[in-house]
All heavy atoms as TSV, in Angstrom:
chain	resi	resn	atom	element	x	y	z
A	1	ALA	N	N	138.900	-9.868	35.601
A	1	ALA	CA	C	137.953	-8.796	35.880
A	1	ALA	C	C	137.795	-8.612	37.381
A	1	ALA	O	O	137.715	-7.499	37.855
A	1	ALA	CB	C	136.612	-9.102	35.237
A	2	SER	N	N	137.743	-9.696	38.110
A	2	SER	CA	C	137.585	-9.610	39.561
A	2	SER	C	C	138.813	-8.984	40.217
A	2	SER	O	O	138.689	-8.217	41.164
A	2	SER	CB	C	137.293	-11.003	40.095
A	2	SER	OG	O	137.935	-11.263	41.275
A	3	THR	N	N	139.991	-9.291	39.689
A	3	THR	CA	C	141.218	-8.693	40.218
A	3	THR	C	C	141.236	-7.197	39.930
A	3	THR	O	O	141.617	-6.404	40.784
A	3	THR	CB	C	142.463	-9.359	39.592
A	3	THR	OG1	O	142.393	-10.755	39.849
A	3	THR	CG2	C	143.729	-8.786	40.152
A	4	GLU	N	N	140.785	-6.825	38.740
A	4	GLU	CA	C	140.740	-5.408	38.366
A	4	GLU	C	C	139.779	-4.645	39.272
A	4	GLU	O	O	140.084	-3.541	39.720
A	4	GLU	CB	C	140.301	-5.286	36.914
A	4	GLU	CG	C	140.379	-3.882	36.371
A	4	GLU	CD	C	140.030	-3.853	34.900
A	4	GLU	OE1	O	140.645	-4.601	34.129
A	4	GLU	OE2	O	139.131	-3.063	34.542
A	5	LEU	N	N	138.634	-5.235	39.568
A	5	LEU	CA	C	137.657	-4.607	40.460
A	5	LEU	C	C	138.237	-4.468	41.861
A	5	LEU	O	O	138.069	-3.428	42.508
A	5	LEU	CB	C	136.367	-5.427	40.487
A	5	LEU	CG	C	135.243	-4.876	41.355
A	5	LEU	CD1	C	134.819	-3.498	40.875
A	5	LEU	CD2	C	134.062	-5.825	41.329
A	6	ALA	N	N	138.934	-5.476	42.336
A	6	ALA	CA	C	139.549	-5.419	43.664
A	6	ALA	C	C	140.605	-4.315	43.719
A	6	ALA	O	O	140.691	-3.581	44.709
A	6	ALA	CB	C	140.167	-6.761	44.024
A	7	GLU	N	N	141.395	-4.181	42.668
A	7	GLU	CA	C	142.417	-3.130	42.631
A	7	GLU	C	C	141.771	-1.747	42.606
A	7	GLU	O	O	142.229	-0.831	43.279
A	7	GLU	CB	C	143.312	-3.307	41.404
A	7	GLU	CG	C	144.267	-4.464	41.522
A	7	GLU	CD	C	145.082	-4.673	40.259
A	7	GLU	OE1	O	145.056	-3.806	39.360
A	7	GLU	OE2	O	145.755	-5.715	40.177
A	8	GLU	N	N	140.704	-1.608	41.837
A	8	GLU	CA	C	139.994	-0.335	41.762
A	8	GLU	C	C	139.409	0.027	43.121
A	8	GLU	O	O	139.501	1.171	43.570
A	8	GLU	CB	C	138.897	-0.442	40.714
A	8	GLU	CG	C	138.206	0.856	40.412
A	8	GLU	CD	C	137.195	0.691	39.293
A	8	GLU	OE1	O	137.584	0.265	38.190
A	8	GLU	OE2	O	136.013	0.981	39.545
A	9	ARG	N	N	138.820	-0.954	43.781
A	9	ARG	CA	C	138.230	-0.712	45.107
A	9	ARG	C	C	139.319	-0.327	46.113
A	9	ARG	O	O	139.135	0.578	46.922
A	9	ARG	CB	C	137.470	-1.947	45.573
A	9	ARG	CG	C	136.800	-1.723	46.918
A	9	ARG	CD	C	135.825	-2.803	47.250
A	9	ARG	NE	N	134.621	-2.578	46.451
A	9	ARG	CZ	C	133.941	-3.535	45.846
A	9	ARG	NH1	N	134.322	-4.776	45.937
A	9	ARG	NH2	N	132.864	-3.252	45.143
A	10	GLU	N	N	140.467	-0.989	46.067
A	10	GLU	CA	C	141.573	-0.667	46.978
A	10	GLU	C	C	142.095	0.745	46.714
A	10	GLU	O	O	142.427	1.474	47.645
A	10	GLU	CB	C	142.700	-1.688	46.854
A	10	GLU	CG	C	143.896	-1.392	47.733
A	10	GLU	CD	C	143.583	-1.185	49.204
A	10	GLU	OE1	O	142.662	-1.836	49.734
A	10	GLU	OE2	O	144.264	-0.349	49.842
A	11	THR	N	N	142.161	1.140	45.444
A	11	THR	CA	C	142.599	2.493	45.091
A	11	THR	C	C	141.662	3.528	45.709
A	11	THR	O	O	142.112	4.511	46.302
A	11	THR	CB	C	142.636	2.660	43.555
A	11	THR	OG1	O	143.587	1.737	43.026
A	11	THR	CG2	C	143.015	4.061	43.153
A	12	LEU	N	N	140.368	3.297	45.585
A	12	LEU	CA	C	139.389	4.214	46.170
A	12	LEU	C	C	139.462	4.211	47.697
A	12	LEU	O	O	139.426	5.270	48.322
A	12	LEU	CB	C	137.984	3.849	45.720
A	12	LEU	CG	C	137.611	4.279	44.317
A	12	LEU	CD1	C	136.313	3.631	43.891
A	12	LEU	CD2	C	137.511	5.785	44.222
A	13	ASP	N	N	139.560	3.030	48.285
A	13	ASP	CA	C	139.654	2.935	49.747
A	13	ASP	C	C	140.870	3.698	50.263
A	13	ASP	O	O	140.790	4.412	51.258
A	13	ASP	CB	C	139.731	1.482	50.200
A	13	ASP	CG	C	138.412	0.737	50.058
A	13	ASP	OD1	O	137.364	1.396	49.894
A	13	ASP	OD2	O	138.438	-0.510	50.111
A	14	ALA	N	N	141.994	3.547	49.578
A	14	ALA	CA	C	143.224	4.238	49.995
A	14	ALA	C	C	143.054	5.748	49.886
A	14	ALA	O	O	143.486	6.498	50.774
A	14	ALA	CB	C	144.407	3.769	49.152
A	15	ALA	N	N	142.416	6.206	48.828
A	15	ALA	CA	C	142.203	7.647	48.649
A	15	ALA	C	C	141.280	8.200	49.740
A	15	ALA	O	O	141.529	9.287	50.282
A	15	ALA	CB	C	141.625	7.932	47.270
A	16	VAL	N	N	140.251	7.451	50.075
A	16	VAL	CA	C	139.331	7.894	51.135
A	16	VAL	C	C	140.045	7.900	52.488
A	16	VAL	O	O	139.881	8.844	53.272
A	16	VAL	CB	C	138.062	7.008	51.169
A	16	VAL	CG1	C	137.237	7.268	52.419
A	16	VAL	CG2	C	137.236	7.239	49.908
A	17	ARG	N	N	140.863	6.901	52.758
A	17	ARG	CA	C	141.629	6.886	54.016
A	17	ARG	C	C	142.562	8.099	54.099
A	17	ARG	O	O	142.663	8.744	55.141
A	17	ARG	CB	C	142.434	5.592	54.147
A	17	ARG	CG	C	141.607	4.379	54.504
A	17	ARG	CD	C	142.466	3.188	54.908
A	17	ARG	NE	N	143.478	2.849	53.917
A	17	ARG	CZ	C	143.328	1.974	52.921
A	17	ARG	NH1	N	142.165	1.332	52.784
A	17	ARG	NH2	N	144.309	1.718	52.086
A	18	TYR	N	N	143.223	8.412	52.993
A	18	TYR	CA	C	144.118	9.562	52.950
A	18	TYR	C	C	143.325	10.852	53.198
A	18	TYR	O	O	143.742	11.702	53.997
A	18	TYR	CB	C	144.829	9.624	51.597
A	18	TYR	CG	C	145.820	10.750	51.502
A	18	TYR	CD1	C	147.117	10.599	51.965
A	18	TYR	CD2	C	145.463	11.970	50.942
A	18	TYR	CE1	C	148.034	11.631	51.881
A	18	TYR	CE2	C	146.370	13.002	50.857
A	18	TYR	CZ	C	147.651	12.836	51.332
A	18	TYR	OH	O	148.554	13.867	51.251
A	19	ALA	N	N	142.181	10.986	52.517
A	19	ALA	CA	C	141.354	12.180	52.697
A	19	ALA	C	C	140.889	12.311	54.146
A	19	ALA	O	O	140.866	13.416	54.695
A	19	ALA	CB	C	140.153	12.132	51.750
A	20	ARG	N	N	140.559	11.202	54.768
A	20	ARG	CA	C	140.127	11.233	56.173
A	20	ARG	C	C	141.276	11.716	57.066
A	20	ARG	O	O	141.083	12.583	57.924
A	20	ARG	CB	C	139.665	9.844	56.607
A	20	ARG	CG	C	139.141	9.819	58.043
A	20	ARG	CD	C	138.606	8.457	58.432
A	20	ARG	NE	N	137.351	8.199	57.716
A	20	ARG	CZ	C	137.131	7.150	56.930
A	20	ARG	NH1	N	138.051	6.231	56.755
A	20	ARG	NH2	N	135.984	7.003	56.321
A	21	ARG	N	N	142.479	11.163	56.840
A	21	ARG	CA	C	143.641	11.577	57.648
A	21	ARG	C	C	143.979	13.045	57.463
A	21	ARG	O	O	144.339	13.728	58.424
A	21	ARG	CB	C	144.876	10.741	57.289
A	21	ARG	CG	C	144.928	9.396	57.910
A	21	ARG	CD	C	146.305	8.758	57.801
A	21	ARG	NE	N	146.904	8.850	56.487
A	21	ARG	CZ	C	146.755	7.970	55.492
A	21	ARG	NH1	N	145.985	6.914	55.661
A	21	ARG	NH2	N	147.352	8.138	54.334
A	22	ARG	N	N	143.874	13.534	56.226
A	22	ARG	CA	C	144.258	14.916	55.910
A	22	ARG	C	C	143.084	15.896	55.993
A	22	ARG	O	O	143.241	17.068	55.716
A	22	ARG	CB	C	144.869	14.977	54.510
A	22	ARG	CG	C	146.152	14.181	54.338
A	22	ARG	CD	C	147.355	14.809	55.023
A	22	ARG	NE	N	147.572	16.186	54.640
A	22	ARG	CZ	C	148.354	16.604	53.661
A	22	ARG	NH1	N	149.041	15.731	52.956
A	22	ARG	NH2	N	148.465	17.882	53.382
A	23	LYS	N	N	141.904	15.392	56.362
A	23	LYS	CA	C	140.699	16.228	56.493
A	23	LYS	C	C	140.379	16.958	55.185
A	23	LYS	O	O	140.265	18.178	55.125
A	23	LYS	CB	C	140.867	17.238	57.635
A	23	LYS	CG	C	141.329	16.623	58.936
A	23	LYS	CD	C	140.255	16.657	59.954
A	23	LYS	CE	C	140.705	16.207	61.315
A	23	LYS	NZ	N	140.808	14.784	61.451
A	24	ILE	N	N	140.238	16.163	54.132
A	24	ILE	CA	C	139.938	16.674	52.793
A	24	ILE	C	C	138.513	16.295	52.418
A	24	ILE	O	O	138.044	15.205	52.751
A	24	ILE	CB	C	140.939	16.093	51.764
A	24	ILE	CG1	C	142.351	16.570	52.088
A	24	ILE	CG2	C	140.540	16.441	50.342
A	24	ILE	CD1	C	143.432	15.877	51.264
A	25	GLY	N	N	137.842	17.187	51.682
A	25	GLY	CA	C	136.497	16.894	51.169
A	25	GLY	C	C	135.486	16.685	52.269
A	25	GLY	O	O	135.304	17.558	53.122
A	26	PRO	N	N	134.840	15.527	52.310
A	26	PRO	CA	C	133.776	15.307	53.288
A	26	PRO	C	C	134.295	15.226	54.727
A	26	PRO	O	O	133.517	15.298	55.661
A	26	PRO	CB	C	133.154	13.977	52.864
A	26	PRO	CG	C	134.237	13.274	52.129
A	26	PRO	CD	C	135.027	14.366	51.450
A	27	PHE	N	N	135.590	15.138	54.900
A	27	PHE	CA	C	136.187	15.038	56.237
A	27	PHE	C	C	136.697	16.376	56.748
A	27	PHE	O	O	137.199	16.471	57.866
A	27	PHE	CB	C	137.314	14.005	56.222
A	27	PHE	CG	C	136.872	12.688	55.649
A	27	PHE	CD1	C	137.277	12.297	54.385
A	27	PHE	CD2	C	136.003	11.865	56.339
A	27	PHE	CE1	C	136.857	11.104	53.831
A	27	PHE	CE2	C	135.561	10.668	55.801
A	27	PHE	CZ	C	135.986	10.290	54.543
A	28	ALA	N	N	136.579	17.431	55.945
A	28	ALA	CA	C	137.023	18.771	56.330
A	28	ALA	C	C	136.034	19.383	57.314
A	28	ALA	O	O	134.854	19.034	57.336
A	28	ALA	CB	C	137.147	19.659	55.099
A	29	ALA	N	N	136.520	20.317	58.113
A	29	ALA	CA	C	135.652	21.007	59.068
A	29	ALA	C	C	134.776	22.045	58.361
A	29	ALA	O	O	133.640	22.283	58.762
A	29	ALA	CB	C	136.492	21.691	60.146
A	30	ASP	N	N	135.323	22.669	57.324
A	30	ASP	CA	C	134.574	23.663	56.567
A	30	ASP	C	C	134.985	23.599	55.102
A	30	ASP	O	O	135.987	22.991	54.758
A	30	ASP	CB	C	134.781	25.068	57.127
A	30	ASP	CG	C	136.254	25.465	57.186
A	30	ASP	OD1	O	137.129	24.632	56.882
A	30	ASP	OD2	O	136.532	26.621	57.539
A	31	ALA	N	N	134.196	24.226	54.254
A	31	ALA	CA	C	134.477	24.204	52.813
A	31	ALA	C	C	135.768	24.988	52.536
A	31	ALA	O	O	135.920	26.108	53.014
A	31	ALA	CB	C	133.317	24.807	52.044
A	32	PRO	N	N	136.681	24.404	51.788
A	32	PRO	CA	C	137.933	25.107	51.504
A	32	PRO	C	C	137.750	26.172	50.429
A	32	PRO	O	O	136.869	26.066	49.581
A	32	PRO	CB	C	138.850	23.992	50.993
A	32	PRO	CG	C	137.922	23.036	50.340
A	32	PRO	CD	C	136.648	23.088	51.181
A	33	ASP	N	N	138.595	27.194	50.499
A	33	ASP	CA	C	138.597	28.156	49.399
A	33	ASP	C	C	139.259	27.454	48.205
A	33	ASP	O	O	139.865	26.386	48.365
A	33	ASP	CB	C	139.335	29.439	49.796
A	33	ASP	CG	C	140.773	29.193	50.208
A	33	ASP	OD1	O	141.541	28.602	49.407
A	33	ASP	OD2	O	141.147	29.599	51.324
A	34	PRO	N	N	139.141	27.996	47.012
A	34	PRO	CA	C	139.681	27.311	45.823
A	34	PRO	C	C	141.176	26.976	45.923
A	34	PRO	O	O	141.607	25.917	45.461
A	34	PRO	CB	C	139.410	28.300	44.685
A	34	PRO	CG	C	138.223	29.079	45.152
A	34	PRO	CD	C	138.391	29.192	46.643
A	35	ARG	N	N	141.946	27.836	46.532
A	35	ARG	CA	C	143.390	27.584	46.654
A	35	ARG	C	C	143.660	26.375	47.563
A	35	ARG	O	O	144.485	25.520	47.251
A	35	ARG	CB	C	144.088	28.835	47.188
A	35	ARG	CG	C	145.577	28.694	47.191
A	35	ARG	CD	C	146.244	30.037	47.414
A	35	ARG	NE	N	147.687	29.859	47.376
A	35	ARG	CZ	C	148.502	30.276	48.302
A	35	ARG	NH1	N	148.046	30.942	49.341
A	35	ARG	NH2	N	149.784	30.064	48.207
A	36	ARG	N	N	142.971	26.307	48.711
A	36	ARG	CA	C	143.143	25.160	49.616
A	36	ARG	C	C	142.668	23.872	48.969
A	36	ARG	O	O	143.261	22.815	49.161
A	36	ARG	CB	C	142.378	25.393	50.926
A	36	ARG	CG	C	143.195	26.153	51.930
A	36	ARG	CD	C	142.568	26.269	53.317
A	36	ARG	NE	N	141.655	25.223	53.687
A	36	ARG	CZ	C	140.521	25.421	54.348
A	36	ARG	NH1	N	140.148	26.626	54.694
A	36	ARG	NH2	N	139.739	24.410	54.648
A	37	ARG	N	N	141.606	23.959	48.178
A	37	ARG	CA	C	141.098	22.779	47.484
A	37	ARG	C	C	142.138	22.272	46.495
A	37	ARG	O	O	142.409	21.077	46.433
A	37	ARG	CB	C	139.801	23.123	46.751
A	37	ARG	CG	C	139.217	21.934	46.022
A	37	ARG	CD	C	138.293	22.415	44.901
A	37	ARG	NE	N	138.060	21.351	43.956
A	37	ARG	CZ	C	138.862	21.033	42.950
A	37	ARG	NH1	N	139.977	21.679	42.735
A	37	ARG	NH2	N	138.560	20.048	42.135
A	38	GLU	N	N	142.732	23.175	45.732
A	38	GLU	CA	C	143.768	22.775	44.771
A	38	GLU	C	C	144.976	22.170	45.483
A	38	GLU	O	O	145.569	21.212	44.998
A	38	GLU	CB	C	144.189	23.959	43.901
A	38	GLU	CG	C	143.120	24.394	42.929
A	38	GLU	CD	C	142.660	23.276	42.012
A	38	GLU	OE1	O	143.500	22.535	41.466
A	38	GLU	OE2	O	141.432	23.127	41.844
A	39	LYS	N	N	145.328	22.724	46.621
A	39	LYS	CA	C	146.446	22.165	47.397
A	39	LYS	C	C	146.109	20.761	47.886
A	39	LYS	O	O	146.961	19.881	47.895
A	39	LYS	CB	C	146.788	23.073	48.586
A	39	LYS	CG	C	147.549	24.304	48.200
A	39	LYS	CD	C	147.949	25.080	49.445
A	39	LYS	CE	C	148.910	26.186	49.077
A	39	LYS	NZ	N	149.526	26.762	50.252
A	40	ALA	N	N	144.867	20.548	48.286
A	40	ALA	CA	C	144.441	19.225	48.744
A	40	ALA	C	C	144.502	18.212	47.603
A	40	ALA	O	O	144.995	17.092	47.781
A	40	ALA	CB	C	143.036	19.297	49.330
A	41	VAL	N	N	144.030	18.617	46.431
A	41	VAL	CA	C	144.079	17.731	45.259
A	41	VAL	C	C	145.537	17.413	44.932
A	41	VAL	O	O	145.897	16.255	44.703
A	41	VAL	CB	C	143.355	18.356	44.047
A	41	VAL	CG1	C	143.621	17.560	42.783
A	41	VAL	CG2	C	141.861	18.460	44.313
A	42	ALA	N	N	146.385	18.437	44.923
A	42	ALA	CA	C	147.809	18.235	44.607
A	42	ALA	C	C	148.464	17.300	45.622
A	42	ALA	O	O	149.258	16.429	45.244
A	42	ALA	CB	C	148.533	19.573	44.572
A	43	ALA	N	N	148.129	17.443	46.889
A	43	ALA	CA	C	148.705	16.575	47.923
A	43	ALA	C	C	148.285	15.123	47.695
A	43	ALA	O	O	149.095	14.201	47.837
A	43	ALA	CB	C	148.268	17.041	49.310
A	44	MET	N	N	147.031	14.917	47.327
A	44	MET	CA	C	146.561	13.557	47.069
A	44	MET	C	C	147.276	12.951	45.862
A	44	MET	O	O	147.668	11.789	45.893
A	44	MET	CB	C	145.042	13.530	46.862
A	44	MET	CG	C	144.256	13.790	48.139
A	44	MET	SD	S	142.473	13.573	47.944
A	44	MET	CE	C	142.364	11.797	47.855
A	45	VAL	N	N	147.456	13.749	44.819
A	45	VAL	CA	C	148.146	13.262	43.620
A	45	VAL	C	C	149.607	12.940	43.949
A	45	VAL	O	O	150.126	11.893	43.548
A	45	VAL	CB	C	148.022	14.278	42.467
A	45	VAL	CG1	C	148.920	13.904	41.301
A	45	VAL	CG2	C	146.566	14.374	42.009
A	46	ARG	N	N	150.267	13.812	44.698
A	46	ARG	CA	C	151.660	13.545	45.095
A	46	ARG	C	C	151.768	12.268	45.921
A	46	ARG	O	O	152.772	11.565	45.874
A	46	ARG	CB	C	152.229	14.721	45.890
A	46	ARG	CG	C	152.651	15.887	45.032
A	46	ARG	CD	C	153.470	16.894	45.820
A	46	ARG	NE	N	152.832	17.322	47.047
A	46	ARG	CZ	C	151.988	18.339	47.165
A	46	ARG	NH1	N	151.655	19.048	46.105
A	46	ARG	NH2	N	151.467	18.650	48.328
A	47	ALA	N	N	150.707	11.969	46.679
A	47	ALA	CA	C	150.702	10.752	47.502
A	47	ALA	C	C	150.406	9.505	46.674
A	47	ALA	O	O	150.380	8.399	47.200
A	47	ALA	CB	C	149.682	10.893	48.636
A	48	GLY	N	N	150.154	9.694	45.370
A	48	GLY	CA	C	149.976	8.546	44.491
A	48	GLY	C	C	148.545	8.228	44.096
A	48	GLY	O	O	148.293	7.221	43.441
A	49	HIS	N	N	147.607	9.070	44.485
A	49	HIS	CA	C	146.205	8.829	44.140
A	49	HIS	C	C	145.907	9.436	42.770
A	49	HIS	O	O	146.423	10.500	42.443
A	49	HIS	CB	C	145.291	9.423	45.209
A	49	HIS	CG	C	145.598	8.905	46.576
A	49	HIS	ND1	N	145.324	7.606	46.953
A	49	HIS	CD2	C	146.207	9.489	47.634
A	49	HIS	CE1	C	145.733	7.432	48.194
A	49	HIS	NE2	N	146.272	8.551	48.622
A	50	PRO	N	N	145.077	8.775	41.966
A	50	PRO	CA	C	144.740	9.312	40.646
A	50	PRO	C	C	144.080	10.697	40.754
A	50	PRO	O	O	143.272	10.950	41.658
A	50	PRO	CB	C	143.754	8.292	40.071
A	50	PRO	CG	C	144.049	7.030	40.815
A	50	PRO	CD	C	144.468	7.468	42.194
A	51	PHE	N	N	144.411	11.568	39.808
A	51	PHE	CA	C	143.880	12.928	39.808
A	51	PHE	C	C	142.352	12.938	39.835
A	51	PHE	O	O	141.744	13.705	40.589
A	51	PHE	CB	C	144.395	13.689	38.582
A	51	PHE	CG	C	143.811	15.066	38.459
A	51	PHE	CD1	C	144.269	16.105	39.251
A	51	PHE	CD2	C	142.781	15.321	37.567
A	51	PHE	CE1	C	143.723	17.367	39.155
A	51	PHE	CE2	C	142.233	16.580	37.456
A	51	PHE	CZ	C	142.703	17.613	38.249
A	52	ALA	N	N	141.725	12.108	39.028
A	52	ALA	CA	C	140.260	12.100	38.952
A	52	ALA	C	C	139.631	11.775	40.303
A	52	ALA	O	O	138.661	12.416	40.713
A	52	ALA	CB	C	139.794	11.105	37.898
A	53	ILE	N	N	140.194	10.816	41.001
A	53	ILE	CA	C	139.666	10.449	42.325
A	53	ILE	C	C	139.906	11.574	43.315
A	53	ILE	O	O	139.029	11.928	44.099
A	53	ILE	CB	C	140.298	9.135	42.814
A	53	ILE	CG1	C	139.840	7.973	41.937
A	53	ILE	CG2	C	139.944	8.875	44.277
A	53	ILE	CD1	C	140.520	6.669	42.249
A	54	ALA	N	N	141.101	12.158	43.287
A	54	ALA	CA	C	141.419	13.260	44.199
A	54	ALA	C	C	140.449	14.416	43.995
A	54	ALA	O	O	139.948	15.004	44.963
A	54	ALA	CB	C	142.858	13.713	43.977
A	55	ARG	N	N	140.167	14.735	42.741
A	55	ARG	CA	C	139.261	15.841	42.439
A	55	ARG	C	C	137.844	15.543	42.915
A	55	ARG	O	O	137.195	16.402	43.523
A	55	ARG	CB	C	139.277	16.114	40.943
A	55	ARG	CG	C	138.598	17.423	40.586
A	55	ARG	CD	C	138.590	17.665	39.106
A	55	ARG	NE	N	137.675	16.688	38.515
A	55	ARG	CZ	C	137.932	15.962	37.446
A	55	ARG	NH1	N	139.052	16.086	36.811
A	55	ARG	NH2	N	137.050	15.108	36.983
A	56	ILE	N	N	137.372	14.332	42.683
A	56	ILE	CA	C	136.017	13.969	43.113
A	56	ILE	C	C	135.888	14.056	44.629
A	56	ILE	O	O	134.929	14.625	45.156
A	56	ILE	CB	C	135.653	12.548	42.621
A	56	ILE	CG1	C	135.467	12.563	41.102
A	56	ILE	CG2	C	134.396	12.027	43.312
A	56	ILE	CD1	C	135.388	11.187	40.476
A	57	ILE	N	N	136.865	13.520	45.352
A	57	ILE	CA	C	136.811	13.547	46.818
A	57	ILE	C	C	136.922	14.972	47.339
A	57	ILE	O	O	136.172	15.379	48.236
A	57	ILE	CB	C	137.899	12.635	47.416
A	57	ILE	CG1	C	137.564	11.174	47.118
A	57	ILE	CG2	C	138.038	12.866	48.922
A	57	ILE	CD1	C	138.638	10.184	47.516
A	58	ALA	N	N	137.846	15.758	46.798
A	58	ALA	CA	C	138.032	17.134	47.261
A	58	ALA	C	C	136.801	17.995	46.994
A	58	ALA	O	O	136.552	18.963	47.717
A	58	ALA	CB	C	139.259	17.751	46.604
A	59	ASP	N	N	136.027	17.653	45.972
A	59	ASP	CA	C	134.826	18.423	45.635
A	59	ASP	C	C	133.625	18.086	46.515
A	59	ASP	O	O	132.638	18.816	46.509
A	59	ASP	CB	C	134.446	18.219	44.169
A	59	ASP	CG	C	135.353	18.991	43.228
A	59	ASP	OD1	O	136.066	19.911	43.694
A	59	ASP	OD2	O	135.353	18.669	42.030
A	60	LEU	N	N	133.699	17.004	47.270
A	60	LEU	CA	C	132.585	16.657	48.158
A	60	LEU	C	C	132.526	17.663	49.305
A	60	LEU	O	O	133.554	18.019	49.884
A	60	LEU	CB	C	132.762	15.248	48.720
A	60	LEU	CG	C	132.604	14.112	47.715
A	60	LEU	CD1	C	133.039	12.790	48.345
A	60	LEU	CD2	C	131.181	14.027	47.220
A	61	PRO	N	N	131.341	18.153	49.636
A	61	PRO	CA	C	131.239	19.138	50.718
A	61	PRO	C	C	131.517	18.510	52.084
A	61	PRO	O	O	131.300	17.308	52.277
A	61	PRO	CB	C	129.791	19.621	50.619
A	61	PRO	CG	C	129.067	18.543	49.909
A	61	PRO	CD	C	130.061	17.850	49.022
A	62	PRO	N	N	132.000	19.329	53.029
A	62	PRO	CA	C	132.256	18.821	54.376
A	62	PRO	C	C	131.010	18.164	54.969
A	62	PRO	O	O	129.898	18.670	54.836
A	62	PRO	CB	C	132.631	20.071	55.170
A	62	PRO	CG	C	133.158	21.008	54.135
A	62	PRO	CD	C	132.336	20.740	52.899
A	63	GLY	N	N	131.214	17.018	55.577
A	63	GLY	CA	C	130.123	16.301	56.216
A	63	GLY	C	C	129.238	15.512	55.271
A	63	GLY	O	O	128.267	14.896	55.704
A	64	ALA	N	N	129.562	15.519	53.990
A	64	ALA	CA	C	128.729	14.822	53.011
A	64	ALA	C	C	128.766	13.315	53.249
A	64	ALA	O	O	129.804	12.747	53.538
A	64	ALA	CB	C	129.204	15.129	51.593
A	65	ASP	N	N	127.604	12.712	53.127
A	65	ASP	CA	C	127.540	11.255	53.140
A	65	ASP	C	C	127.821	10.808	51.714
A	65	ASP	O	O	127.293	11.384	50.770
A	65	ASP	CB	C	126.147	10.774	53.549
A	65	ASP	CG	C	125.875	10.990	55.026
A	65	ASP	OD1	O	126.851	10.974	55.813
A	65	ASP	OD2	O	124.706	11.179	55.384
A	66	PHE	N	N	128.658	9.821	51.559
A	66	PHE	CA	C	128.937	9.327	50.220
A	66	PHE	C	C	129.093	7.827	50.284
A	66	PHE	O	O	129.387	7.256	51.321
A	66	PHE	CB	C	130.199	9.980	49.629
A	66	PHE	CG	C	131.454	9.627	50.358
A	66	PHE	CD1	C	132.242	8.572	49.931
A	66	PHE	CD2	C	131.844	10.336	51.468
A	66	PHE	CE1	C	133.400	8.231	50.617
A	66	PHE	CE2	C	133.000	10.005	52.159
A	66	PHE	CZ	C	133.783	8.952	51.727
A	67	ASP	N	N	128.856	7.228	49.159
A	67	ASP	CA	C	128.943	5.782	49.025
A	67	ASP	C	C	130.169	5.478	48.177
A	67	ASP	O	O	130.321	6.017	47.082
A	67	ASP	CB	C	127.665	5.274	48.354
A	67	ASP	CG	C	127.669	3.790	48.092
A	67	ASP	OD1	O	128.531	3.080	48.637
A	67	ASP	OD2	O	126.799	3.340	47.325
A	68	ILE	N	N	131.059	4.641	48.679
A	68	ILE	CA	C	132.283	4.305	47.950
A	68	ILE	C	C	131.948	3.718	46.580
A	68	ILE	O	O	132.649	3.960	45.605
A	68	ILE	CB	C	133.196	3.373	48.772
A	68	ILE	CG1	C	134.602	3.356	48.193
A	68	ILE	CG2	C	132.675	1.989	48.859
A	68	ILE	CD1	C	135.522	4.323	48.810
A	69	GLU	N	N	130.851	2.985	46.472
A	69	GLU	CA	C	130.449	2.423	45.182
A	69	GLU	C	C	130.010	3.531	44.221
A	69	GLU	O	O	130.267	3.448	43.026
A	69	GLU	CB	C	129.334	1.390	45.347
A	69	GLU	CG	C	129.821	0.098	45.956
A	69	GLU	CD	C	130.946	-0.551	45.157
A	69	GLU	OE1	O	130.816	-0.669	43.925
A	69	GLU	OE2	O	131.955	-0.930	45.759
A	70	ALA	N	N	129.373	4.573	44.746
A	70	ALA	CA	C	128.988	5.697	43.897
A	70	ALA	C	C	130.240	6.410	43.387
A	70	ALA	O	O	130.288	6.853	42.247
A	70	ALA	CB	C	128.099	6.665	44.661
A	71	LEU	N	N	131.256	6.520	44.239
A	71	LEU	CA	C	132.525	7.112	43.795
A	71	LEU	C	C	133.142	6.259	42.694
A	71	LEU	O	O	133.684	6.767	41.723
A	71	LEU	CB	C	133.518	7.226	44.951
A	71	LEU	CG	C	133.258	8.287	46.002
A	71	LEU	CD1	C	134.349	8.241	47.056
A	71	LEU	CD2	C	133.174	9.664	45.388
A	72	ARG	N	N	133.062	4.959	42.857
A	72	ARG	CA	C	133.655	4.056	41.877
A	72	ARG	C	C	132.993	4.221	40.509
A	72	ARG	O	O	133.662	4.294	39.498
A	72	ARG	CB	C	133.532	2.606	42.340
A	72	ARG	CG	C	134.298	1.631	41.474
A	72	ARG	CD	C	134.237	0.220	42.022
A	72	ARG	NE	N	132.908	-0.358	41.942
A	72	ARG	CZ	C	132.379	-0.829	40.802
A	72	ARG	NH1	N	133.028	-0.766	39.689
A	72	ARG	NH2	N	131.168	-1.344	40.810
A	73	THR	N	N	131.677	4.354	40.491
A	73	THR	CA	C	130.980	4.491	39.218
A	73	THR	C	C	131.149	5.891	38.635
A	73	THR	O	O	131.094	6.053	37.423
A	73	THR	CB	C	129.487	4.155	39.335
A	73	THR	OG1	O	128.895	4.997	40.313
A	73	THR	CG2	C	129.284	2.705	39.716
A	74	ALA	N	N	131.399	6.894	39.476
A	74	ALA	CA	C	131.617	8.262	38.987
A	74	ALA	C	C	133.039	8.457	38.502
A	74	ALA	O	O	133.332	9.414	37.806
A	74	ALA	CB	C	131.308	9.260	40.098
A	75	ASN	N	N	133.921	7.554	38.880
A	75	ASN	CA	C	135.337	7.698	38.558
A	75	ASN	C	C	135.584	7.413	37.072
A	75	ASN	O	O	135.345	6.329	36.600
A	75	ASN	CB	C	136.139	6.727	39.423
A	75	ASN	CG	C	137.602	6.799	39.131
A	75	ASN	OD1	O	138.080	7.783	38.602
A	75	ASN	ND2	N	138.311	5.746	39.459
A	76	PRO	N	N	136.130	8.407	36.348
A	76	PRO	CA	C	136.338	8.227	34.911
A	76	PRO	C	C	137.615	7.497	34.519
A	76	PRO	O	O	137.848	7.274	33.355
A	76	PRO	CB	C	136.384	9.680	34.411
A	76	PRO	CG	C	136.911	10.447	35.552
A	76	PRO	CD	C	136.380	9.747	36.778
A	77	TYR	N	N	138.445	7.079	35.466
A	77	TYR	CA	C	139.712	6.439	35.066
A	77	TYR	C	C	139.565	4.994	34.751
A	77	TYR	O	O	138.637	4.319	35.014
A	77	TYR	CB	C	140.816	6.668	36.115
A	77	TYR	CG	C	140.832	5.705	37.261
A	77	TYR	CD1	C	141.780	4.688	37.294
A	77	TYR	CD2	C	139.946	5.787	38.294
A	77	TYR	CE1	C	141.819	3.800	38.343
A	77	TYR	CE2	C	139.981	4.914	39.346
A	77	TYR	CZ	C	140.923	3.914	39.360
A	77	TYR	OH	O	140.957	3.038	40.402
C-alpha cells in the first residue's frame, strides 16, 4: 500500500511539473479557450500522464492555489 501511494504521488508530481513547464492550468498566464485546453490535455496524455489527471490540472484556473493531496483525492484513477 505504501509503494502504491508513493507511485501515485510521483505520478501527480510529474504531471504538475509538466504542467508548470508547459504553462498549463494554474501555471497559464490566462484561461485557455476550449481548443487550447484540449490541446494541453492531449499533450499531457501523449507525455504519459493519465487522462484524468491531465483533465483535472488543465481545468484549474490560472493562478489557482491547489494542494497536491487534494488532487490525489479528486483523482478517479
